[in-house]
N, C-alpha and C positions, 0 to 999 in steps of 0.2 A: 381431278379427285374429288369425291364425297366429303362431306363434313364428317360425318361417321367415319371414314376411312381414317384421315385427316386425325380426329382425336385417338382413334387406335395409335397410329404411327406417333402420336406425342405421349403415350402412355407407353410406350417401347423404352421409346428414348427416356424419359423422366425415369422409368425402372432402370435404365442403365448409368443414368445421372446417380442414382441412389446408390447402385452396386459399387460405383467407384466410390462414392463420399464412405460409405460403410467400413471400405477395403482400405482408407486410408493416403487414396490414390491423388495425389497432387494437382487438381484442376480447378480453376477459377470460375464457377458458374454464376459471378456476381450478375452478367447482363439477364441471364435467362430468369434469376431471382428477383431483379426488379419489374419483369414483367407482370408479374405478378399474379398470373395464370396457371393452372393446374390441368391436367389433362379431366379432372372430375368436373370442371367447371363447363359445362355443354351448354349452357347457356350464354357463354361467348360467342363472339363471333369466327366464323368459318377464317377470316383474314388474322384474327388475332393468336387463333391457332396455328396459323401459316407461320407466323410472325416467332412465334415459339418453338415451333418445329427448326426452323429456320436457324436460330441463333443457338438452341441445344445441341444440334448437331454440327454445327460450327465449333462450338466449344469442345465436344467430343471428337472431332476430328483433329483438334489442332493437338488435343492430349496424346491422343495416337502419336501423331508427329512427332509431339515433344520427345516420347518416351520410346520413338524408335517402334513402337510394334510394328511385326509385319502385317502387312496387308495377305490373306490365305486365295489362293484364287483356285 
């Protein structure tokens, strides 16, 4: 995946994170926040964005599993 595509995916996941926070959905984004990287920091390395995506998506999946959110097919 190209760096530009990773940044776009990072942005989409960050928007979902913000949505959850604004709705008061209980999720711990501490590991992601500790990275200190946002999708707007395009100067950061491709690997840093990959790590942010991995951690953020893991936390969002944990949130879905914890709240028994159905996966639509």
